[in-house]
C-alpha positions in Angstrom: 0.0 0.0 0.0 2.8 2.4 0.8 4.4 1.7 -2.6 1.1 2.2 -4.3 0.6 5.6 -2.6 4.2 6.6 -3.4 3.8 5.8 -7.1 0.2 6.8 -7.7 -0.2 9.6 -5.3 -3.3 10.2 -3.1 -6.0 7.6 -3.6 -9.5 6.8 -2.2 -10.1 3.7 -0.2 -12.0 2.2 -3.1 -9.2 3.2 -5.5 -6.7 1.4 -3.4 -8.9 -1.7 -3.1 -9.3 -1.8 -6.9 -5.5 -1.3 -7.5 -4.7 -4.2 -5.1 -7.6 -6.5 -6.0 -9.0 -6.6 -2.5 -12.3 -5.7 -0.9 -13.0 -2.1 0.2 -13.4 -3.3 3.8 -10.1 -5.1 3.6 -8.4 -2.0 2.3 -10.1 0.2 5.0 -8.9 -2.0 7.8 -5.3 -2.1 6.6 -5.3 1.7 5.9 -6.6 2.4 9.4 -3.8 0.2 10.9 -1.2 2.1 8.8 -2.7 5.4 9.9 -2.5 4.4 13.6 1.1 3.5 13.1 1.8 6.9 11.4 2.5 5.7 7.9 -0.4 7.3 6.1 -2.7 10.3 6.4 -6.3 10.7 5.2 -8.5 13.6 4.1 -12.3 13.5 4.0 -13.5 14.8 0.6 -17.2 15.4 -0.3 -18.3 14.9 -3.9 -22.0 15.8 -4.3 -24.5 13.7 -2.4 -23.7 10.7 -0.3 -21.0 10.1 2.3 -17.7 11.8 1.9 -14.9 9.6 0.7 -11.5 9.2 2.4 -8.5 10.0 0.3 -5.2 8.5 1.6 -1.6 9.7 1.2 1.8 9.0 2.7 2.8 10.8 5.9 6.3 12.2 6.4 7.1 8.9 8.1 5.7 7.0 5.1 7.9 8.9 2.7 10.9 8.2 4.9 10.2 4.5 4.3 11.8 4.9 0.9 15.6 5.2 0.5 17.2 8.6 0.8 20.8 7.8 0.1 22.1 8.9 3.5 20.6 12.4 3.2 22.3 14.0 6.2 25.8 12.9 5.3 25.3 14.1 1.7 24.1 17.5 2.7 27.0 17.8 5.1 29.5 17.0 2.3 27.9 19.5 0.0 28.1 22.2 2.6 31.6 21.3 3.5 32.8 21.4 -0.2 31.0 24.8 -0.6 32.5 26.3 2.6 36.1 25.0 2.2 36.6 25.0 -1.6 33.9 27.4 -2.9 30.9 27.2 -5.3 33.0 26.6 -8.4 34.6 23.5 -6.9 31.2 22.2 -5.8 30.0 22.8 -9.4 33.0 20.8 -10.7 32.2 17.9 -8.3 28.6 17.8 -9.4 29.5 17.9 -13.1 32.1 15.1 -12.7 29.5 12.9 -10.9 26.9 13.5 -13.6 29.5 12.8 -16.3 30.1 9.4 -14.9 26.4 8.7 -14.8 26.1 9.9 -18.4 28.7 7.4 -19.6 27.1 4.5 -17.6 23.6 5.2 -18.8 24.6 6.0 -22.4 26.7 2.8 -22.8 23.7 0.7 -21.8 20.8 2.4 -23.7 22.7 2.9 -26.9 22.4 -0.8 -27.5 18.6 -0.6 -27.7 17.0 -0.3 -31.1 13.9 2.0 -30.9 13.4 5.2 -28.9 10.8 3.4 -26.8 13.3 0.6 -26.0 15.8 3.2 -25.0 13.3 5.0 -22.7 12.2 1.7 -21.2 15.9 0.8 -20.4 16.6 4.2 -19.1 13.5 3.9 -16.8 14.8 0.6 -15.5 18.2 2.0 -14.8 16.7 5.0 -12.9 14.5 2.6 -10.9 17.5 0.5 -10.0 19.1 3.8 -8.7 16.1 4.3 -6.4 13.9 6.6 -8.3 10.8 4.3 -8.7 10.6 5.3 -12.3 7.9 4.4 -14.8 7.1 5.6 -18.3 4.1 5.8 -20.7 3.6 6.6 -24.3 2.1 10.1 -24.8 1.4 11.5 -28.3 4.5 11.2 -30.5 6.8 10.6 -27.5 6.9 9.4 -23.9 6.6 10.6 -20.4 9.0 9.3 -17.7 7.9 9.7 -14.1 10.2 9.4 -11.1 8.0 8.7 -8.1 10.8 9.0 -5.6 13.9 11.1 -5.3 16.6 9.4 -3.2 18.8 12.5 -3.5 16.1 15.0 -2.6 17.9 16.3 0.5 21.1 16.9 -1.5 19.1 18.6 -4.3 17.5 20.9 -1.8 20.9 21.8 -0.5 22.3 22.4 -4.0 19.8 23.1 -6.8 22.6 22.8 -9.4 22.3 19.0 -8.9 18.9 19.0 -10.7 20.1 21.4 -13.3 23.1 19.4 -14.2 21.1 16.1 -14.1 18.6 17.5 -16.7 21.6 18.5 -18.9 23.0 15.0 -18.5 19.6 13.5 -19.6 19.6 15.8 -22.6 23.1 14.8 -23.6 22.3 11.1 -23.3 19.3 11.3 -25.6 20.6 14.0 -28.0 21.1 11.5 -30.9 17.6 10.1 -30.7 15.3 12.7 -29.1 14.7 15.7 -26.9 14.0 15.7 -23.2 12.4 18.3 -21.0 11.4 18.4 -17.4 7.6 18.8 -16.9 7.2 18.4 -13.2 9.8 19.0 -10.5 9.7 17.9 -6.8 11.7 21.0 -5.7 9.0 23.2 -7.2 6.3 21.5 -5.2 5.3 18.6 -7.5 4.6 15.2 -6.2 7.2 13.7 -8.5 9.6 14.6 -11.3 8.4 14.0 -14.8 10.1 14.3 -18.2 8.8 14.5 -21.7 10.9 12.6 -24.3 10.2 13.3 -28.0 11.8 11.8 -31.1 14.2 14.0 -33.0 
């Protein structure tokens, strides 16, 4: 249930029951237990006549259930590099890290034939790195959604991480397509989303 709420966002009791293939009563009981333990929150929403429905979402504790790549240490390292060596040095470190990621991703996805196969492989790689990524076809291209950000604390401490990451994605796909960020966690979105279009 926690994974479902993380990847799909807030859902009603019935919506959760349908997604998991269980009864509404079974979903309600499990959700109440998760709420009592502090993993989920609920909001009562009225839609016209009838009883209001409960809409469930992850609590702060529920979100912490997913990996954060040692957030506190990462932020300390970022601040130390900035304080001791300066912003330029920090920028160089971030660029070097992303360059390594670029080479690793590119070497794997270049073997795939179609753009969709490349997007699928890229999504798998991002999921393996902790981003709970998924993709769907949309119009002429694709949308990739990252439902979790394991480096969110670091990105909050240094916004250049996200900027350089997007540039890296654009470099990886430049032979086959364009990529732009549609939604961004640091701007208040529930997830990060990217539109990928063929060249």
